[in-house]
Backbone bond lengths (Angstrom), bond angles and torsions (degrees), N, CA, C in turn:
res aa  C-N    CA-C-N  psi(-1)  N-CA   C-N-CA  omega(-1)  CA-C   N-CA-C  phi
1 M - - - 1.436 - - 1.509 109.93 -
2 S 1.269 115.24 84.12 1.450 119.68 -178.90 1.523 112.84 -95.98
3 D 1.355 118.00 -3.09 1.472 121.39 -179.81 1.527 109.36 -71.58
4 P 1.341 118.92 116.40 1.465 121.35 -178.13 1.522 112.82 -74.24
5 H 1.332 119.78 -5.33 1.463 122.73 -176.65 1.519 112.83 -100.74
6 H 1.291 118.20 8.88 1.467 119.61 -177.51 1.528 110.73 -88.03
7 I 1.318 114.06 164.55 1.461 120.54 177.05 1.514 106.85 -93.20
8 C 1.305 116.40 130.01 1.450 119.01 178.20 1.514 109.64 -136.34
9 C 1.263 114.40 154.75 1.461 119.09 177.85 1.511 107.43 -117.96
10 K 1.296 116.77 130.21 1.445 121.67 -179.92 1.510 107.66 -143.88
11 R 1.299 117.13 119.77 1.456 124.16 179.22 1.531 111.92 53.13
12 G 1.333 116.74 42.70 1.458 121.13 174.76 1.521 113.89 78.90
13 Q 1.320 118.89 4.01 1.458 120.74 179.03 1.512 109.09 -108.82
14 M 1.316 114.93 144.28 1.462 119.55 178.77 1.520 107.98 -109.55
15 K 1.303 114.97 133.09 1.455 119.98 176.06 1.520 107.05 -115.67
16 L 1.303 116.46 122.67 1.449 121.88 -179.39 1.514 108.52 -110.57
17 F 1.285 116.53 124.93 1.455 122.35 179.31 1.538 111.24 47.69
18 A 1.313 114.25 52.03 1.461 120.11 -175.15 1.522 112.51 -59.36
19 G 1.289 117.24 -31.82 1.455 119.84 -177.13 1.519 113.36 -70.43
20 R 1.343 119.86 -17.40 1.458 121.88 -177.05 1.528 112.60 -106.33
21 G 1.274 119.55 7.23 1.447 121.57 177.85 1.527 114.19 82.06
22 W 1.313 118.25 10.94 1.460 122.13 -179.78 1.519 111.71 -67.57
23 G 1.295 117.28 -25.44 1.458 121.39 -176.96 1.518 112.04 -59.63
24 R 1.313 116.33 -39.54 1.457 118.86 -178.64 1.529 112.15 -71.84
25 W 1.344 119.16 -20.45 1.467 122.87 179.88 1.526 112.77 -97.59
26 L 1.313 116.48 -23.04 1.458 119.79 -174.56 1.526 112.14 -65.68
27 R 1.307 117.06 -48.02 1.464 119.71 -177.88 1.534 111.44 -61.88
28 P 1.344 120.06 -51.29 1.470 118.93 177.50 1.530 112.49 -60.77
29 L 1.331 117.21 -35.50 1.456 120.70 178.86 1.529 110.52 -64.88
30 M 1.322 116.78 -43.13 1.470 120.81 179.33 1.531 110.45 -66.67
31 I 1.310 117.04 -39.87 1.473 120.38 178.17 1.522 109.39 -64.78
32 W 1.332 117.51 -44.32 1.463 120.74 178.60 1.524 110.89 -61.53
33 A 1.329 117.10 -44.04 1.471 120.90 179.69 1.529 110.66 -62.21
34 A 1.332 116.74 -42.84 1.466 120.09 179.37 1.529 110.75 -64.42
35 L 1.328 116.74 -44.44 1.460 119.78 178.20 1.524 111.51 -63.18
36 A 1.323 116.07 -41.46 1.468 119.35 179.09 1.526 110.28 -62.65
37 F 1.333 116.34 -43.80 1.462 120.14 -179.90 1.528 111.05 -63.50
38 F 1.332 117.27 -51.49 1.460 120.04 -178.43 1.522 112.17 -69.28
39 G 1.337 116.91 -34.14 1.460 119.91 176.39 1.518 111.09 -64.53
40 A 1.321 116.18 -43.76 1.473 119.84 178.47 1.515 110.34 -63.95
41 T 1.321 117.10 -40.33 1.463 120.63 178.59 1.523 110.47 -62.75
42 Q 1.322 117.20 -43.13 1.463 120.98 178.76 1.522 110.74 -64.87
43 L 1.339 117.38 -43.14 1.464 120.48 178.70 1.520 110.95 -62.35
44 E 1.343 117.19 -39.74 1.463 119.86 177.52 1.518 110.43 -63.51
45 T 1.341 117.36 -39.91 1.456 121.05 179.32 1.522 110.86 -64.65
46 V 1.332 116.96 -45.50 1.463 120.87 178.50 1.524 110.02 -63.23
47 A 1.335 116.65 -44.81 1.464 120.22 179.42 1.523 110.58 -62.11
48 A 1.315 116.91 -40.97 1.465 120.00 178.99 1.518 110.67 -64.80
49 Q 1.347 117.20 -39.54 1.462 119.85 178.44 1.523 110.30 -65.29
50 E 1.349 116.52 -44.52 1.462 119.26 179.09 1.516 110.50 -65.05
51 H 1.336 116.36 -42.77 1.457 120.20 179.66 1.524 110.32 -64.50
52 G 1.335 116.06 -37.61 1.459 119.89 178.25 1.517 112.13 -61.88
53 S 1.330 117.18 -41.66 1.460 119.53 178.81 1.521 110.31 -69.33
54 D 1.342 117.23 -35.11 1.459 120.92 175.06 1.525 110.39 -65.42
55 D 1.333 116.61 -36.48 1.463 120.25 178.91 1.522 110.87 -62.23
56 G 1.328 117.01 -42.86 1.469 120.80 178.70 1.516 111.26 -65.14
57 L 1.304 116.63 -42.34 1.459 121.90 178.79 1.523 110.36 -65.96
58 T 1.314 115.78 -44.10 1.467 120.76 178.34 1.524 110.58 -59.33
59 A 1.317 116.84 -45.24 1.472 120.56 179.71 1.524 110.70 -60.46
60 K 1.326 116.19 -39.99 1.470 120.15 -179.92 1.531 110.88 -64.72
61 V 1.322 116.51 -47.39 1.467 120.12 -178.12 1.529 110.64 -67.71
62 L 1.331 117.92 -38.89 1.463 119.71 177.53 1.533 111.00 -64.96
63 A 1.330 117.05 -33.05 1.468 120.35 174.41 1.529 110.28 -65.70
64 L 1.333 117.00 -37.30 1.465 120.64 176.61 1.528 110.65 -64.94
65 E 1.321 117.13 -35.79 1.471 120.75 175.57 1.536 110.09 -59.44
66 T 1.319 116.08 -43.88 1.470 120.95 179.05 1.528 110.56 -65.08
67 L 1.327 116.48 -41.96 1.473 119.99 177.20 1.528 110.83 -61.10
68 W 1.303 116.99 -38.47 1.464 121.27 178.33 1.531 109.80 -60.27
69 N 1.342 116.87 -47.86 1.466 120.26 178.06 1.532 111.20 -57.62
70 Q 1.331 116.15 -44.92 1.465 120.49 -179.55 1.523 111.42 -64.44
71 A 1.332 117.03 -41.89 1.468 121.12 -179.98 1.523 110.76 -65.05
72 E 1.315 116.69 -40.94 1.459 119.85 179.53 1.532 110.44 -66.27
73 L 1.320 116.74 -41.34 1.463 121.76 179.16 1.535 110.92 -62.69
74 A 1.337 116.17 -40.22 1.464 121.43 -178.74 1.533 112.74 -86.59
75 K 1.334 116.93 -0.33 1.473 122.65 -175.56 1.528 111.00 55.23
76 D 1.334 114.49 40.48 1.464 122.66 -177.67 1.534 108.81 -88.59
77 T 1.318 115.82 88.19 1.463 121.12 -175.55 1.528 112.50 -68.49
78 Q 1.317 116.79 -29.09 1.468 119.94 179.48 1.533 110.23 -65.84
79 S 1.324 116.69 -44.36 1.470 119.64 177.54 1.527 110.93 -64.99
80 L 1.326 116.50 -42.19 1.464 119.28 177.79 1.522 111.04 -60.90
81 D 1.327 116.99 -38.99 1.459 120.70 178.26 1.530 111.22 -59.52
82 H 1.346 116.81 -34.53 1.465 120.98 179.48 1.529 112.73 -80.53
83 L 1.320 117.41 -21.94 1.461 120.88 -178.86 1.526 113.29 -88.59
84 L 1.331 117.07 -25.44 1.457 121.17 -174.09 1.531 111.29 -103.34
85 A 1.319 115.74 134.84 1.471 121.02 177.68 1.526 109.33 -66.90
86 D 1.315 116.04 154.02 1.476 120.13 178.75 1.525 111.94 -59.69
87 T 1.324 116.36 -27.51 1.469 120.92 -179.44 1.538 112.07 -95.74
88 F 1.321 117.37 14.46 1.464 123.90 -177.21 1.527 111.88 -52.89
89 L 1.344 115.68 137.56 1.455 122.77 173.43 1.525 108.88 -130.18
90 Y 1.325 115.97 137.91 1.460 122.13 179.44 1.525 109.53 -124.89
91 V 1.341 116.50 127.27 1.454 121.78 175.25 1.525 106.47 -100.56
92 D 1.330 116.33 121.75 1.459 123.43 -174.74 1.529 112.25 -66.23
93 I 1.334 115.88 166.35 1.466 122.90 -172.41 1.520 114.57 -59.42
94 D 1.315 117.69 -26.80 1.463 119.43 179.10 1.528 112.20 -108.57
95 G 1.320 116.14 4.99 1.460 120.53 178.10 1.510 114.18 77.03
96 S 1.339 116.94 5.42 1.465 119.91 -174.23 1.521 113.27 -77.95
97 S 1.325 116.68 -19.86 1.463 116.79 -179.17 1.525 111.31 -143.54
98 I 1.304 113.38 153.05 1.461 121.88 173.01 1.522 105.67 -120.04
99 R 1.325 115.49 126.32 1.459 119.69 -178.91 1.517 109.97 -114.50
100 N 1.335 115.09 143.04 1.453 119.44 173.20 1.534 107.90 -87.79
101 K 1.304 117.08 -176.90 1.461 121.47 -176.43 1.531 111.72 -58.26
102 G 1.298 116.92 -49.75 1.467 120.58 -178.41 1.521 112.34 -60.76
103 D 1.322 116.48 -45.84 1.464 120.76 179.15 1.528 111.31 -63.46
104 F 1.321 116.92 -40.89 1.464 120.37 -179.51 1.522 110.59 -64.38
105 I 1.328 116.73 -48.28 1.470 119.95 -179.65 1.530 110.61 -62.25
106 H 1.321 116.92 -41.28 1.467 120.50 177.98 1.536 110.64 -62.03
107 S 1.339 116.90 -37.71 1.467 120.56 -179.16 1.531 111.89 -66.52
108 V 1.307 117.13 -23.96 1.464 120.54 179.91 1.531 110.69 -70.33
109 T 1.320 116.82 -35.87 1.472 119.92 -178.65 1.524 112.87 -93.55
110 D 1.319 117.29 -19.71 1.464 121.23 -176.46 1.526 109.58 -114.49
111 R 1.330 115.20 63.01 1.461 121.00 -176.63 1.515 111.12 -108.55
112 T 1.309 113.85 150.17 1.460 118.26 172.10 1.532 109.88 -87.40
113 E 1.347 116.17 -20.13 1.455 118.93 178.32 1.533 110.21 -93.80
114 H 1.317 114.18 155.82 1.463 121.05 175.16 1.526 106.51 -115.45
115 I 1.332 116.65 112.76 1.465 121.33 -177.70 1.528 108.64 -82.89
116 E 1.330 115.55 126.93 1.461 121.45 177.85 1.524 111.71 -95.54
117 S 1.333 116.63 -35.20 1.469 119.87 179.28 1.520 110.29 -156.00
118 I 1.321 114.10 146.31 1.469 122.18 173.03 1.525 105.66 -134.32
119 R 1.326 115.21 129.43 1.462 119.45 179.83 1.516 108.95 -138.41
120 S 1.331 116.30 133.29 1.467 121.75 175.94 1.521 108.85 -108.51
121 E 1.320 115.26 147.54 1.463 120.35 178.36 1.520 109.50 -150.17
122 S 1.308 115.19 173.97 1.474 122.12 177.87 1.523 111.11 51.05
123 M 1.323 116.47 39.54 1.461 119.63 -178.26 1.529 110.29 -80.61
124 L 1.314 114.56 133.30 1.458 122.45 175.18 1.516 107.31 -121.85
125 S 1.314 116.34 143.80 1.460 118.81 178.75 1.517 109.83 -130.81
126 R 1.315 113.99 150.47 1.461 122.23 176.22 1.518 107.17 -130.49
127 V 1.316 115.86 131.12 1.456 121.43 -178.39 1.521 108.33 -102.05
128 Y 1.334 115.57 129.22 1.464 123.39 176.86 1.522 107.41 -130.26
129 G 1.310 116.79 81.85 1.463 120.83 -179.61 1.516 110.73 63.58
130 D 1.324 116.92 -114.92 1.468 122.06 -179.06 1.528 112.18 -94.94
131 T 1.332 116.33 23.98 1.464 121.63 179.05 1.521 108.98 -133.16
132 V 1.327 116.07 138.70 1.464 121.52 175.37 1.528 107.46 -127.70
133 I 1.318 115.75 126.16 1.460 122.03 176.66 1.529 107.32 -101.53
134 V 1.331 116.62 125.70 1.461 121.58 178.53 1.524 108.36 -116.34
135 T 1.324 116.06 129.52 1.456 121.03 172.58 1.515 107.75 -120.82
136 G 1.306 116.16 150.50 1.453 119.14 179.77 1.502 112.08 -172.54
137 V 1.317 114.36 -172.95 1.456 123.55 178.90 1.522 107.05 -118.88
138 Y 1.329 116.26 141.22 1.461 118.74 177.74 1.525 110.55 -127.59
139 H 1.307 113.78 154.58 1.469 122.80 175.88 1.524 106.22 -127.58
140 E 1.319 116.17 128.89 1.467 120.94 179.34 1.519 108.07 -132.41
141 K 1.336 115.45 128.62 1.467 120.87 177.24 1.513 108.75 -122.28
142 G 1.338 114.99 146.00 1.448 119.52 178.17 1.514 110.73 -178.67
143 T 1.322 114.17 -161.78 1.464 119.85 176.68 1.520 108.56 -127.93
144 L 1.318 114.66 144.78 1.459 122.35 178.04 1.529 106.67 -131.38
145 N 1.333 115.07 119.34 1.468 120.84 -176.31 1.537 111.43 52.79
146 G 1.338 114.91 39.76 1.464 120.82 177.43 1.522 114.91 81.04
147 K 1.330 118.45 -2.13 1.464 121.38 -179.25 1.527 109.65 -110.28
148 P 1.330 116.47 139.59 1.472 118.73 -179.57 1.533 111.46 -67.98
149 Y 1.321 114.81 146.52 1.466 120.36 173.90 1.519 108.92 -136.82
150 Y 1.297 114.83 160.68 1.466 122.24 176.65 1.522 107.47 -142.66
151 H 1.331 116.19 122.67 1.467 121.72 175.85 1.519 108.19 -109.99
152 H 1.311 114.97 132.59 1.455 122.36 176.01 1.522 105.28 -128.46
153 G 1.329 117.22 118.13 1.451 118.92 -175.39 1.509 114.13 -150.70
154 R 1.297 114.33 178.93 1.472 122.76 174.96 1.520 108.07 -110.55
155 F 1.321 114.75 152.21 1.460 118.83 177.97 1.517 110.31 -140.06
156 T 1.316 114.41 156.80 1.457 122.93 172.19 1.521 106.83 -133.09
157 D 1.325 116.40 122.90 1.462 122.16 177.43 1.518 109.16 -118.87
158 T 1.319 116.03 138.94 1.461 122.33 178.20 1.521 108.36 -112.16
159 W 1.329 116.08 115.43 1.462 123.06 -179.60 1.521 108.55 -105.19
160 V 1.335 116.15 136.66 1.461 121.39 179.45 1.520 109.25 -126.59
161 K 1.315 114.60 147.27 1.462 119.60 177.44 1.521 108.33 -81.45
162 Q 1.326 115.36 125.44 1.462 121.34 176.34 1.518 107.24 -128.57
163 G 1.333 115.03 113.42 1.462 119.12 -174.53 1.520 108.75 66.91
164 S 1.326 116.53 -125.14 1.461 119.74 180.00 1.528 112.00 -101.25
165 G 1.339 117.13 2.78 1.457 120.01 -176.75 1.516 112.93 -119.67
166 W 1.320 114.59 176.69 1.457 122.41 179.81 1.517 109.27 -117.35
167 M 1.320 115.86 135.39 1.460 121.15 -179.41 1.520 109.10 -133.86
168 C 1.328 115.14 147.26 1.456 119.27 177.87 1.531 108.59 -82.42
169 A 1.329 115.94 124.78 1.463 121.55 -177.88 1.526 112.02 -98.41
170 A 1.334 116.56 -24.46 1.464 119.68 -179.06 1.523 109.34 -155.98
171 S 1.336 114.46 146.76 1.457 120.73 178.50 1.523 108.93 -145.38
172 Q 1.319 115.12 142.41 1.452 121.21 178.76 1.512 107.88 -141.51
173 S 1.327 117.41 133.30 1.459 123.20 178.70 1.520 109.41 -124.50
174 T 1.319 115.64 144.43 1.449 121.52 177.09 1.517 108.38 -136.26
175 L 1.326 116.79 130.93 1.458 120.40 176.74 1.520 110.03 -70.42
176 I 1.322 115.87 142.55 1.455 121.56 173.45 1.524 106.28 -92.29
177 Q 1.314 115.52 121.92 1.466 119.80 -178.69 1.514 109.75 -72.25
178 K 1.327 114.99 140.84 1.472 120.54 -179.64 1.489 111.03 -76.39
């Protein structure tokens, strides 16, 4: 076997294309490939763990969004008081007013409209440490001064962790024009 380009095994070592200098590159290349593979696997595991915890948090906050809709529909001011931060601010659908927590809760019980249904959909959330931003689309049906109305809009809610719970600190709604 005088061919310097053959693969041979000697004392448990493999030499690949020894005559062309590949031997000196093969070992570092294999080590790099192994590190890249295991590093990527570890990063995927860490990302999955982080994403998994975000998924649980997201599910919790999205459930709070649903509770908010139910509380508003039932004019349940006590539940709203527990869902909204003391520093809560709400920007109305046309941007004409900004309400604090007290004003918003009062507006739920002192309305000229009668809400029949509120439904949110297409909700997306982003987690930033102790803050979760939720965006989505809402549909609201009811009557105003005896006439039916339908609101279709987008909203952005900012939820913050306070103590062991989550509270909405800010909300903004915008009507989608037909």
